[in-house]
C-alpha positions in Angstrom: 43.9 -31.6 -15.9 42.6 -30.0 -18.7 44.3 -28.5 -21.7 42.1 -25.2 -21.0 43.4 -25.3 -17.6 46.9 -26.0 -18.7 47.3 -23.3 -21.2 45.6 -20.9 -19.4 47.7 -21.6 -16.1 50.4 -20.3 -18.3 49.4 -16.4 -18.3 48.4 -16.8 -14.4 51.2 -14.3 -13.2 53.3 -14.8 -10.0 53.5 -13.0 -7.5 56.4 -10.0 -7.3 58.9 -9.9 -5.3 57.9 -6.6 -3.2 53.9 -8.7 -3.1 56.0 -12.1 -1.7 57.9 -10.1 1.1 54.3 -8.3 1.8 52.6 -11.6 2.3 55.0 -12.8 4.3 55.3 -9.7 6.4 51.5 -9.8 7.2 51.1 -13.2 8.0 53.8 -13.9 9.7 51.5 -13.5 13.1 48.0 -14.3 12.0 47.4 -17.4 13.6 43.8 -17.5 11.5 44.4 -19.9 8.4 41.4 -18.0 6.4 42.9 -14.7 7.3 46.7 -16.1 6.0 45.2 -17.3 2.4 43.3 -14.0 1.9 46.0 -12.3 2.1 48.0 -14.9 0.0 44.8 -14.0 -2.8 45.5 -10.1 -2.5 49.6 -11.0 -2.9 49.2 -13.0 -5.9 47.0 -10.7 -8.0 48.6 -8.1 -10.1 51.6 -8.1 -8.1 50.0 -7.6 -5.3 48.5 -4.7 -5.8 46.3 -4.0 -2.9 49.0 -5.2 -0.8 50.9 -2.4 -1.6 48.3 -0.5 -1.5 47.5 -1.2 2.3 51.1 -0.7 3.2 51.9 2.6 1.0 48.5 4.1 2.0 47.5 3.7 5.6 45.2 5.9 6.1 42.8 3.2 4.6 43.1 1.7 7.7 43.3 -1.7 5.7 46.6 -2.8 7.7 47.5 -2.3 11.4 49.1 -1.2 13.3 50.0 1.8 10.3 53.3 2.9 11.4 54.7 -0.9 11.0 52.1 -3.2 9.0 52.3 -6.9 10.6 48.4 -8.2 9.5 45.8 -7.1 7.1 42.9 -5.2 9.1 40.2 -7.6 7.5 37.3 -5.2 9.4 38.9 -2.4 8.0 38.6 -3.6 4.8 35.0 -4.8 4.9 34.0 -0.5 5.4 36.2 0.1 3.1 34.0 -2.3 1.0 30.8 -0.4 1.5 31.9 2.4 -0.2 34.2 1.3 -3.0 35.3 4.8 -4.5 37.4 5.9 -1.4 39.2 3.3 -3.2 39.6 4.2 -7.0 42.7 5.8 -6.8 42.6 7.4 -10.3 46.0 4.7 -11.3 44.0 3.0 -14.1 41.6 4.3 -16.2 38.2 5.1 -15.5 36.0 1.8 -15.2 39.1 -1.0 -14.7 38.3 -0.8 -10.7 36.1 -4.1 -11.3 38.7 -6.8 -11.1 40.2 -5.0 -8.3 37.4 -4.8 -6.1 36.0 -8.8 -7.2 39.7 -9.9 -6.0 39.5 -7.7 -2.6 35.6 -8.8 -1.6 36.9 -12.5 -2.2 39.9 -12.4 0.1 37.1 -9.7 2.4 34.9 -13.0 2.1 37.6 -15.3 3.3 39.0 -13.9 5.8 36.1 -11.6 7.3 32.9 -13.2 5.6 31.8 -10.6 3.4 29.1 -11.3 1.6 29.7 -11.6 -2.2 28.1 -11.7 -5.5 30.5 -14.9 -7.3 28.8 -14.2 -9.9 29.6 -11.1 -10.7 33.3 -11.5 -9.2 33.8 -14.1 -11.8 32.7 -12.3 -14.8 35.3 -9.1 -13.8 38.0 -11.4 -13.5 39.6 -13.9 -16.6 39.1 -17.4 -16.2 42.8 -17.1 -15.0 42.7 -14.9 -12.6 39.4 -16.6 -11.3 41.1 -19.8 -11.1 44.2 -18.5 -9.6 42.0 -17.0 -6.7 40.4 -19.9 -5.9 43.0 -22.3 -5.8 44.7 -19.9 -3.0 41.7 -19.9 -1.5 40.7 -24.3 -1.5 43.3 -24.6 1.0 40.9 -22.8 3.9 38.2 -25.2 3.1 40.2 -27.6 5.4 40.1 -25.4 8.6 36.1 -24.0 8.4 
């Protein structure tokens, strides 16, 4: 491990307890390892922003079933990514959706084959967030 890597690891946030609970709930019945890893990528990004949002806003169609979410609906996520303006919730300052979309695209790529521009994603995320997402996806390669 390099010095830079060790230094940056201090800045990688641990998942908030609510995000961990949601992730466990949303992967419990999922047998596909890539989908499980993709859900964990979302859980560990900015306190589980996407998982919380999908559960709080079932009309987005990103969790199934909507009344008692049991898993991420990756087909629904791919559909949402076709119209990213639907995902801008106005909770953040204008123009700050980039990193959020980059992580969602990474997860959707892993879980459902959503095409992604890795160069753009890498420039949208901080170095620590980029490495964290890649580390969380790494074990999925063993199940391809």
